Backbone bond lengths (Angstrom), bond angles and torsions (degrees), N, CA, C in turn:
res aa  C-N    CA-C-N  psi(-1)  N-CA   C-N-CA  omega(-1)  CA-C   N-CA-C  phi
1 X - - - 1.458 - - 1.518 109.96 -
2 X 1.338 115.76 132.40 1.460 118.75 175.72 1.520 109.87 -70.45
3 X 1.319 115.57 160.85 1.458 119.81 -178.71 1.525 109.95 -66.56
4 X 1.323 115.92 129.60 1.463 122.39 -178.99 1.526 109.32 -96.71
5 X 1.324 116.29 133.84 1.460 121.68 179.17 1.524 109.85 -126.41
6 X 1.309 115.80 171.89 1.459 120.55 177.58 1.524 110.78 -60.89
7 X 1.327 117.20 -29.43 1.465 119.81 177.95 1.525 111.37 -62.97
8 X 1.331 117.18 -34.63 1.463 120.06 176.51 1.520 110.34 -64.09
9 X 1.336 117.08 -45.01 1.462 120.38 -179.92 1.526 110.93 -63.37
10 X 1.330 116.94 -39.82 1.460 120.45 178.14 1.524 110.87 -63.66
11 X 1.326 116.24 -41.96 1.463 120.03 179.94 1.520 110.76 -65.11
12 X 1.352 115.71 -41.28 1.464 119.04 179.72 1.519 111.20 -63.16
13 X 1.330 117.02 -37.85 1.464 118.94 177.21 1.523 110.21 -61.99
14 X 1.308 115.85 -45.52 1.465 119.81 -178.94 1.525 111.54 -63.95
15 X 1.335 115.94 -32.44 1.466 120.63 -179.64 1.525 112.71 -85.32
16 X 1.332 117.02 -8.34 1.455 120.83 -176.52 1.511 113.05 74.03
17 X 1.331 116.87 24.01 1.464 122.20 -179.89 1.524 109.57 -92.95
18 X 1.317 116.72 118.72 1.460 120.88 180.00 1.530 110.44 -79.17
19 X 1.332 115.81 150.57 1.465 119.74 -178.88 1.525 110.39 -137.48
20 X 1.327 114.63 153.32 1.462 122.01 -178.19 1.512 110.66 -101.97
21 X 1.317 115.48 156.05 1.461 121.88 173.01 1.525 107.73 -151.74
22 X 1.330 115.39 163.25 1.462 119.87 -175.41 1.519 108.54 -154.53
23 X 1.327 116.74 155.23 1.459 119.38 173.97 1.524 109.60 -75.52
24 X 1.311 116.07 152.73 1.463 122.87 176.13 1.516 107.74 -148.22
25 X 1.336 115.62 150.11 1.461 119.41 -174.68 1.521 113.49 -135.60
26 X 1.345 117.52 -8.41 1.462 119.43 -178.37 1.524 110.44 -144.78
27 X 1.333 115.74 170.29 1.459 121.14 -175.30 1.524 112.21 -69.42
28 X 1.332 117.79 -37.71 1.462 120.61 -175.02 1.522 111.87 -64.74
29 X 1.321 116.65 -50.07 1.459 118.60 178.56 1.527 110.93 -69.27
30 X 1.319 118.26 -35.56 1.458 120.39 177.43 1.528 110.85 -59.17
31 X 1.321 116.55 -41.89 1.460 120.87 178.06 1.527 110.69 -64.85
32 X 1.338 116.26 -43.33 1.458 120.08 178.24 1.527 110.94 -60.06
33 X 1.332 116.68 -44.01 1.461 120.12 179.92 1.529 110.86 -63.87
34 X 1.319 117.09 -42.03 1.464 118.83 179.83 1.523 111.00 -65.67
35 X 1.326 117.55 -37.01 1.469 120.81 178.70 1.529 111.43 -62.47
36 X 1.329 116.99 -26.07 1.460 121.94 177.56 1.531 112.02 -94.05
37 X 1.344 117.05 8.85 1.469 123.23 177.24 1.527 113.35 66.71
38 X 1.323 116.45 37.03 1.470 120.58 172.49 1.523 107.75 -73.93
39 X 1.333 118.73 115.34 1.466 119.66 -171.09 1.525 115.42 -75.42
40 X 1.337 117.58 -30.77 1.462 121.12 -173.62 1.520 109.83 -128.65
41 X 1.332 115.93 130.11 1.462 122.26 174.99 1.520 108.77 -119.46
42 X 1.323 115.97 148.79 1.461 122.01 177.32 1.519 110.07 -127.26
43 X 1.320 116.05 123.76 1.462 120.31 167.90 1.528 105.46 -86.15
44 X 1.324 115.37 96.65 1.452 120.26 -173.73 1.516 112.32 -91.04
45 X 1.325 115.97 152.38 1.464 118.29 173.17 1.528 110.43 -71.07
46 X 1.328 116.40 -0.99 1.459 121.56 168.03 1.521 111.73 -56.68
47 X 1.325 117.12 -16.64 1.473 121.12 176.78 1.531 110.49 -57.49
48 X 1.315 116.80 -28.36 1.459 119.78 177.68 1.517 112.48 -60.30
49 X 1.333 116.19 -33.19 1.458 120.80 -178.80 1.529 111.56 -91.62
50 X 1.348 117.41 -48.30 1.469 119.47 -172.38 1.524 113.12 -83.76
51 X 1.340 118.45 -23.82 1.459 120.80 178.01 1.527 112.34 -104.32
52 X 1.324 116.49 -42.71 1.463 120.55 -174.04 1.526 113.16 -92.84
53 X 1.327 117.40 -11.66 1.464 120.31 177.70 1.509 114.50 76.88
54 X 1.335 117.86 20.08 1.466 120.64 178.97 1.534 110.24 -77.69
55 X 1.305 115.47 166.58 1.464 119.76 178.61 1.526 112.06 -87.33
56 X 1.327 117.06 -13.57 1.460 121.37 176.59 1.523 108.56 -153.79
57 X 1.330 116.91 -176.18 1.471 121.41 -174.87 1.534 113.35 -92.65
58 X 1.306 117.86 -3.05 1.468 120.63 -169.00 1.532 114.64 -63.60
59 X 1.332 120.98 -33.28 1.466 119.07 -178.12 1.533 114.92 -74.12
60 X 1.326 117.93 -10.25 1.466 120.32 -175.83 1.531 110.21 -66.11
61 X 1.332 116.34 137.32 1.461 121.91 -176.09 1.523 111.29 -108.34
62 X 1.316 115.30 166.46 1.468 120.84 173.87 1.521 110.11 -59.34
63 X 1.315 116.49 -38.81 1.465 120.53 179.87 1.531 111.01 -64.30
64 X 1.342 116.85 -38.76 1.465 120.37 175.36 1.534 110.42 -58.83
65 X 1.324 115.58 -49.68 1.464 120.53 -177.76 1.526 110.52 -62.66
66 X 1.321 117.14 -44.07 1.464 120.26 -179.39 1.521 111.28 -62.49
67 X 1.328 116.78 -41.28 1.471 120.88 179.64 1.528 110.78 -61.02
68 X 1.326 116.48 -49.89 1.457 119.54 -177.59 1.531 111.62 -71.33
69 X 1.330 117.10 -29.57 1.463 120.10 174.22 1.524 110.55 -61.54
70 X 1.315 117.22 -44.82 1.461 120.64 178.48 1.525 111.01 -62.19
71 X 1.323 117.11 -39.60 1.469 121.01 178.35 1.527 111.03 -63.12
72 X 1.325 116.63 -47.05 1.460 120.80 -178.10 1.520 110.73 -66.17
73 X 1.314 116.71 -41.43 1.466 119.03 179.63 1.521 111.26 -63.30
74 X 1.310 117.33 -35.13 1.461 120.26 177.75 1.522 111.46 -62.40
75 X 1.335 116.70 -35.48 1.455 120.30 -179.00 1.517 113.94 -85.60
76 X 1.321 116.40 -24.45 1.469 120.43 -177.11 1.518 109.98 -134.73
77 X 1.326 117.37 89.11 1.456 119.79 -177.95 1.524 114.37 -74.43
78 X 1.345 117.85 -14.46 1.460 119.80 -169.74 1.518 115.80 -112.94
79 X 1.330 118.18 -11.34 1.459 119.57 178.24 1.525 110.07 -70.39
80 X 1.336 115.33 158.35 1.462 120.23 166.70 1.518 105.70 -79.22
81 X 1.316 116.94 114.14 1.460 121.62 -172.56 1.520 110.91 -105.49
82 X 1.334 115.29 114.64 1.461 122.05 174.25 1.521 108.76 -101.15
83 X 1.317 116.72 146.80 1.464 121.17 177.54 1.519 109.63 -135.35
84 X 1.320 115.57 140.42 1.459 121.02 -178.25 1.524 111.94 -71.84
85 X 1.313 114.54 143.57 1.461 121.64 164.01 1.532 105.36 -89.03
86 X 1.337 118.81 113.39 1.466 119.98 -172.27 1.526 113.08 -73.80
87 X 1.310 114.76 177.65 1.460 123.94 -175.59 1.525 111.99 -50.95
88 X 1.339 115.26 128.45 1.466 124.64 175.99 1.535 113.43 63.20
89 X 1.329 116.72 23.67 1.472 119.52 178.98 1.520 112.52 -94.60
90 X 1.335 117.07 -3.94 1.471 119.18 178.79 1.529 110.55 -141.42
91 X 1.309 115.70 49.69 1.464 120.33 179.39 1.522 111.74 -71.68
92 X 1.326 117.19 -24.29 1.463 122.41 172.92 1.524 107.75 -131.49
93 X 1.336 118.36 155.79 1.463 119.94 177.66 1.533 112.42 -58.21
94 X 1.326 116.29 -37.69 1.465 119.55 -179.11 1.528 111.41 -66.42
95 X 1.326 116.23 -43.76 1.462 120.22 177.75 1.526 110.22 -63.23
96 X 1.322 116.72 -40.67 1.460 120.88 179.42 1.524 110.94 -60.25
97 X 1.314 116.83 -41.96 1.470 120.17 179.99 1.529 111.25 -64.42
98 X 1.305 116.86 -43.60 1.470 120.42 -179.57 1.522 110.90 -63.18
99 X 1.332 116.99 -42.89 1.462 120.09 -178.87 1.527 111.96 -74.21
100 X 1.333 116.55 -37.41 1.464 119.92 178.01 1.521 111.12 -63.73
101 X 1.319 117.08 -33.53 1.466 120.16 178.92 1.525 110.73 -60.16
102 X 1.323 117.16 -40.88 1.472 120.60 179.29 1.526 110.87 -64.49
103 X 1.311 116.20 -39.80 1.458 120.68 -177.67 1.518 111.25 -72.90
104 X 1.328 116.89 -41.60 1.466 120.33 177.81 1.525 110.84 -65.43
105 X 1.321 117.08 -39.97 1.465 120.36 179.31 1.525 112.26 -67.16
106 X 1.342 116.28 -21.38 1.463 120.61 176.30 1.521 112.22 -78.22
107 X 1.343 116.93 -14.43 1.459 119.67 175.63 1.512 116.56 130.08
108 X 1.332 118.14 0.96 1.466 119.78 179.68 1.527 110.65 -71.58
109 X 1.341 115.19 151.63 1.461 121.16 171.52 1.516 111.78 -97.64
110 X 1.325 116.26 -14.17 1.461 121.36 -173.02 1.517 108.47 -163.23
111 X 1.325 117.16 146.40 1.460 120.61 173.69 1.519 109.18 -107.79
112 X 1.325 115.63 150.26 1.464 121.52 178.44 1.522 109.36 -112.62
113 X 1.327 115.55 130.33 1.459 121.42 -178.43 1.524 109.54 -120.28
114 X 1.330 116.40 139.50 1.454 122.17 179.27 1.524 110.13 -97.06
115 X 1.326 115.64 127.38 1.462 118.73 176.56 1.513 111.63 141.12
116 X 1.331 114.64 168.06 1.454 120.94 -174.16 1.514 114.64 -101.47
117 X 1.334 114.02 -137.34 1.459 121.48 -170.78 1.526 112.64 -60.32
118 X 1.326 117.22 -23.85 1.466 119.75 -179.90 1.528 112.34 -64.21
119 X 1.336 116.71 -15.07 1.463 120.71 -179.24 1.530 113.47 -90.88
120 X 1.321 117.42 4.11 1.471 120.28 -175.62 1.525 112.13 -55.00
121 X 1.318 117.48 -49.38 1.468 119.72 -178.43 1.528 111.42 -64.10
122 X 1.328 116.51 -36.73 1.459 120.84 178.29 1.521 110.79 -65.13
123 X 1.326 116.28 -45.75 1.474 120.21 179.85 1.528 110.29 -62.47
124 X 1.329 116.80 -41.52 1.466 119.82 178.16 1.514 111.32 -61.14
125 X 1.325 116.65 -45.67 1.459 119.49 -178.45 1.528 111.08 -65.14
126 X 1.334 117.02 -41.98 1.463 120.45 179.90 1.524 110.99 -62.81
127 X 1.319 116.99 -49.47 1.458 119.20 -176.54 1.527 111.78 -69.56
128 X 1.330 117.48 -32.08 1.465 120.29 174.97 1.524 111.34 -63.26
129 X 1.329 115.88 -24.60 1.468 121.50 -178.39 1.529 111.88 -106.45
130 X 1.332 115.32 26.81 1.469 122.62 170.79 1.518 114.08 70.36
131 X 1.340 117.36 27.45 1.456 121.35 174.60 1.533 108.26 -110.31
132 X 1.331 118.55 105.37 1.465 120.51 177.34 1.528 110.36 -64.79
133 X 1.338 115.71 147.85 1.463 120.74 -173.58 1.524 111.21 -127.98
134 X 1.323 114.90 135.07 1.459 123.12 166.51 1.523 107.22 -107.14
135 X 1.322 117.39 128.29 1.462 122.05 178.56 1.514 109.54 -95.96
136 X 1.329 117.01 139.85 1.470 123.25 -176.44 1.524 107.85 -117.32
137 X 1.351 116.19 118.15 1.458 123.01 -178.09 1.519 110.67 -124.21
138 X 1.325 115.59 166.86 1.460 121.10 -178.52 1.511 109.84 93.94
139 X 1.335 116.11 -130.56 1.461 120.40 173.92 1.522 107.72 -74.86
140 X 1.303 116.61 103.39 1.462 122.11 177.55 1.523 106.72 -101.57
141 X 1.350 117.67 107.77 1.470 120.67 -170.33 1.526 115.07 -58.21
142 X 1.344 117.65 -24.94 1.455 119.08 178.94 1.533 111.51 -68.81
143 X 1.332 116.66 -15.61 1.470 121.51 178.94 1.527 112.32 -99.69
144 X 1.335 116.28 21.81 1.461 120.73 -174.95 1.530 112.39 -55.73
145 X 1.322 117.08 -35.24 1.467 119.64 -178.05 1.528 112.19 -76.53
146 X 1.324 116.58 -25.60 1.468 120.39 173.99 1.523 110.15 -74.22
147 X 1.334 116.02 -42.35 1.464 120.79 -177.57 1.525 112.21 -75.03
148 X 1.333 117.38 -19.31 1.460 120.36 -176.21 1.518 112.60 76.80
149 X 1.331 115.92 28.67 1.463 120.96 -178.97 1.510 110.65 130.38
150 X 1.327 115.23 -177.99 1.464 121.09 -178.92 1.520 108.72 -90.50
151 X 1.326 115.66 89.57 1.448 121.87 -171.99 1.523 111.84 -116.06
152 X 1.317 115.85 150.13 1.466 121.63 175.10 1.521 109.02 -59.80
153 X 1.330 115.90 139.30 1.459 121.91 -179.35 1.533 110.39 -117.43
154 X 1.331 116.85 144.31 1.453 121.00 173.47 1.512 115.52 95.88
155 X 1.325 118.38 11.61 1.463 119.76 179.73 1.533 111.64 -73.05
156 X 1.321 116.79 -34.16 1.470 120.08 178.40 1.528 109.04 -80.42
157 X 1.326 116.49 144.55 1.456 121.33 -174.99 1.531 111.98 -57.95
158 X 1.321 116.45 -44.91 1.463 119.89 -178.75 1.524 111.23 -62.22
159 X 1.324 116.33 -40.56 1.459 120.90 179.84 1.527 110.63 -66.84
160 X 1.328 116.34 -39.99 1.455 120.37 178.31 1.513 111.95 -65.40
161 X 1.320 116.84 -41.70 1.466 120.69 178.53 1.525 111.22 -63.53
162 X 1.347 115.83 -37.97 1.460 119.36 178.55 1.530 110.78 -67.19
163 X 1.336 117.28 -37.99 1.456 120.14 179.97 1.528 110.70 -64.62
164 X 1.321 117.21 -41.04 1.466 120.75 175.74 1.525 110.63 -62.68
165 X 1.321 116.33 -43.00 1.462 120.73 177.62 1.525 110.95 -60.91
166 X 1.333 116.29 -43.53 1.467 120.86 177.80 1.527 110.76 -60.47
167 X 1.325 116.79 -45.75 1.465 120.99 -177.72 1.523 111.20 -60.89
168 X 1.324 116.64 -44.15 1.468 120.21 179.75 1.523 111.17 -66.20
169 X 1.329 116.69 -40.18 1.469 120.18 -179.88 1.519 111.09 -64.97
170 X 1.333 116.96 -40.74 1.459 120.24 -179.20 1.528 111.06 -71.02
171 X 1.337 116.69 -36.05 1.466 119.45 173.95 1.523 110.35 -61.66
172 X 1.324 116.54 -45.96 1.466 120.66 -179.29 1.527 111.59 -65.10
173 X 1.332 116.88 -26.31 1.465 120.73 178.67 1.524 111.97 -78.68
174 X 1.344 116.89 -13.58 1.458 119.91 176.96 1.506 116.22 124.73
175 X 1.348 118.08 -3.73 1.472 119.61 177.22 1.518 109.37 -58.61
176 X 1.334 116.19 140.89 1.462 120.97 -175.68 1.523 113.38 -109.11
177 X 1.324 117.02 -10.44 1.462 123.24 177.06 1.523 107.49 -147.46
178 X 1.334 116.59 149.34 1.461 121.96 172.67 1.520 108.85 -125.61
179 X 1.326 117.06 134.99 1.454 122.86 169.89 1.524 108.10 -104.75
180 X 1.330 116.58 131.01 1.459 122.58 175.19 1.521 108.17 -114.08
181 X 1.321 116.65 122.76 1.455 120.73 -177.55 1.521 111.11 -118.91
182 X 1.331 115.49 129.38 1.466 122.59 174.33 1.525 112.38 52.31
183 X 1.321 115.12 58.19 1.464 120.60 174.03 1.526 107.79 -126.13
184 X 1.322 118.53 153.71 1.465 120.88 179.09 1.525 111.72 -57.29
185 X 1.320 116.04 144.09 1.461 121.44 -174.98 1.526 112.37 -58.25
186 X 1.323 116.90 -39.00 1.471 119.86 -178.03 1.524 110.89 -65.01
187 X 1.335 117.00 -40.39 1.463 120.43 177.68 1.520 110.77 -66.64
188 X 1.332 116.73 -41.91 1.457 120.21 178.67 1.525 110.87 -60.96
189 X 1.317 116.91 -38.77 1.467 120.25 178.61 1.526 110.41 -66.13
190 X 1.329 116.53 -42.31 1.470 120.16 178.96 1.521 111.08 -59.75
191 X 1.323 117.02 -45.48 1.461 121.31 -179.13 1.525 110.64 -67.36
192 X 1.325 117.23 -41.73 1.466 120.81 179.54 1.521 111.14 -60.51
193 X 1.318 115.89 -42.92 1.463 120.08 -179.37 1.525 112.49 -72.06
194 X 1.331 117.38 -26.46 1.467 121.12 -178.54 1.524 112.77 -79.78
195 X 1.334 116.44 -24.85 1.461 120.15 -175.13 1.523 111.57 -94.62
196 X 1.321 115.13 149.01 1.465 121.29 174.27 1.520 111.15 -87.19
197 X 1.333 117.28 -17.80 1.461 122.05 -177.03 1.520 110.22 -95.68
198 X 1.343 118.13 158.29 1.464 120.82 -178.51 1.525 112.05 -64.27
199 X 1.324 115.45 143.42 1.455 123.07 176.77 1.527 107.95 -118.12
200 X 1.325 116.04 126.36 1.460 122.65 178.81 1.524 108.08 -108.28
201 X 1.312 116.64 128.72 1.450 120.61 -177.16 1.512 113.35 -107.61
202 X 1.320 115.51 150.81 1.460 122.86 168.50 1.518 106.11 -142.82
203 X 1.317 116.48 110.25 1.454 119.94 -172.04 1.510 111.37 68.41
204 X 1.337 116.61 36.94 1.464 121.37 -176.76 1.525 111.80 -134.27
205 X 1.319 117.51 24.71 1.460 120.71 179.13 1.517 112.52 79.05
206 X 1.335 115.84 -178.60 1.464 119.42 -175.44 1.528 113.94 -107.98
207 X 1.341 117.18 15.85 1.466 119.35 177.78 1.526 112.16 -88.06
208 X 1.333 117.53 -7.66 1.466 120.23 177.85 1.523 109.51 -72.50
209 X 1.330 115.99 165.26 1.464 120.74 -177.35 1.521 112.01 -72.33
210 X 1.316 117.24 -31.95 1.451 122.21 -179.38 1.511 110.81 -140.99
211 X 1.325 115.60 171.46 1.460 122.16 176.53 1.519 108.92 -130.52
212 X 1.327 115.68 151.79 1.455 120.78 173.22 1.520 109.71 -137.56
213 X 1.321 116.39 144.71 1.453 122.96 173.69 1.518 109.21 -132.50
214 X 1.329 116.08 152.09 1.457 120.71 167.21 1.525 106.87 -70.77
215 X 1.338 117.33 129.98 1.468 120.06 -172.83 1.522 112.17 -58.30
216 X 1.310 117.82 -34.91 1.461 120.32 -179.65 1.537 110.86 -65.83
217 X 1.325 117.21 -35.30 1.460 120.57 175.63 1.529 110.21 -67.79
218 X 1.328 117.14 -41.17 1.459 121.39 -178.91 1.520 112.01 -62.24
219 X 1.341 116.25 -29.82 1.462 120.75 179.13 1.534 113.09 -98.96
220 X 1.333 116.99 1.60 1.457 120.68 176.84 1.511 114.44 69.71
221 X 1.337 117.02 29.32 1.469 119.72 -177.01 1.526 112.24 -119.91
222 X 1.326 117.59 22.81 1.452 120.12 179.23 1.526 110.32 -64.66
223 X 1.322 115.33 141.34 1.464 120.78 -175.74 1.523 112.10 -72.54
224 X 1.328 117.85 -27.59 1.460 120.11 -172.83 1.527 112.88 -102.99
225 X 1.322 117.59 -70.01 1.457 120.06 -178.47 1.525 108.93 -155.74
226 X 1.335 116.11 163.94 1.457 121.72 177.47 1.526 109.53 -97.39
227 X 1.326 118.23 115.15 1.461 119.43 178.81 1.528 111.32 -59.62
228 X 1.305 115.88 149.36 1.469 120.75 179.88 1.511 111.56 -58.81
229 X 1.329 116.65 -34.63 1.460 119.81 -174.43 1.523 113.13 -80.15
230 X 1.325 117.43 -5.44 1.450 120.79 -177.37 1.525 111.01 -94.78
231 X 1.329 115.23 175.95 1.460 121.48 -179.91 1.520 108.88 -149.78
232 X 1.322 116.32 137.84 1.461 121.89 178.24 1.527 108.52 -86.18
233 X 1.319 116.52 93.25 1.462 120.91 -178.68 1.526 111.67 -74.64
234 X 1.319 117.37 -22.54 1.458 120.07 178.62 1.526 110.61 -69.00
235 X 1.316 117.44 -34.40 1.460 121.18 -179.66 1.530 111.23 -62.91
236 X 1.332 116.93 -29.96 1.463 121.32 -178.69 1.520 112.05 -76.18
237 X 1.317 117.41 -25.94 1.460 120.69 -169.19 1.520 114.16 -118.73
238 X 1.336 117.23 -31.32 1.454 120.82 -175.95 1.516 113.54 71.84
239 X 1.323 117.30 10.48 1.456 122.02 -178.82 1.521 108.59 -142.45
240 X 1.324 117.46 128.87 1.462 120.67 -174.28 1.525 111.20 -61.34
241 X 1.325 116.95 -46.44 1.466 119.44 -177.74 1.527 111.45 -63.92
242 X 1.323 116.55 -42.30 1.462 119.81 177.64 1.527 110.92 -65.43
243 X 1.335 116.71 -34.60 1.461 120.06 178.15 1.524 110.88 -63.16
244 X 1.328 116.38 -43.52 1.468 120.61 179.10 1.524 110.26 -64.24
245 X 1.338 116.47 -45.96 1.466 120.34 179.68 1.529 110.79 -61.51
246 X 1.340 116.40 -38.00 1.459 121.27 179.87 1.523 111.18 -66.93
247 X 1.324 115.94 -41.30 1.473 120.61 176.74 1.525 110.40 -59.83
248 X 1.326 117.08 -49.13 1.463 120.85 -179.36 1.526 110.53 -59.25
249 X 1.327 116.04 -45.80 1.473 120.71 -178.33 1.519 111.21 -62.22
250 X 1.337 116.99 -43.42 1.461 119.78 -177.71 1.524 112.31 -69.73
251 X 1.332 117.38 -33.07 1.464 119.81 175.30 1.525 110.09 -67.77
252 X 1.314 116.46 -47.08 1.465 120.33 -176.91 1.527 112.10 -63.44
253 X 1.338 116.45 -33.35 1.467 120.30 -179.94 1.527 112.76 -83.12
254 X 1.325 116.71 -14.04 1.462 121.01 -176.56 1.510 113.52 87.27
255 X 1.350 117.01 4.24 1.468 120.23 -179.66 1.521 112.12 -72.66
256 X 1.330 116.24 -28.14 1.469 121.02 175.26 1.520 108.62 -121.04
257 X 1.318 117.43 134.72 1.469 127.22 0.09 1.517 112.98 -79.97
258 X 1.335 115.31 142.44 1.451 120.63 174.93 1.511 111.32 -85.65
259 X 1.312 116.05 -176.35 1.465 119.93 -177.95 1.519 112.19 -62.35
260 X 1.343 116.73 -30.20 1.471 119.86 -179.86 1.527 112.38 -72.10
261 X 1.332 116.63 -13.72 1.464 121.05 179.56 1.526 112.02 -107.35
262 X 1.321 116.11 10.22 1.468 120.60 -169.46 1.518 111.40 -112.71
263 X 1.329 115.36 138.60 1.455 122.53 177.73 1.508 109.25 -90.50
264 X 1.308 116.70 124.67 1.466 121.68 -178.89 1.517 110.77 -79.13
């Protein structure tokens, strides 16, 4: 696989070409994903739940993310590698820069931050200092205690309008990618069409530019439960490599997510 950059994602958006992405946490799976031409990998703070057995992502540290980022980069030198900024790691722009430096030096190409318009100054400072940013809107797992659980976001008109406003503000501040999680498909389509930058969805319908899944969900081995928006691709194939190839193919064709995986 040739080296993937943000310019590739921008070009694919302009061409209307959908792309797949998946979480990764170690060198072995990262290598497997790259061998199947998975263009984008994410070292997610979901590692707190799927690797560490926690009930949420809040205990994950910057050091955890940096460690797993280095592992994934070792296995996949050519993917576009995004890594999460974990809970309370970017409460101020200055703190965000210090923590992002550790993650970028571990091998990330981009950091992902959860939150809306309040992050504008942080995104500006990061991008001014050569740290590309992916903004994460909708169900932001670090806000689980504010939301009262893992709930769909954006069903009310006012909430949807605010999410669009947040997305535009973060794009204008310099964010180069947006992730939308657990939002109604119609809202995700509106935001995708309004933005010039690529939008990656998870539980947000198939109108987004890209899709992402937690790898454990994609293989049907999650410790807790299978989200409605996910699909066990391993069950269809019985082979991990074929499952990954099938996921990529179905995302690129628009077959996944189907209506059964979509939030109305």
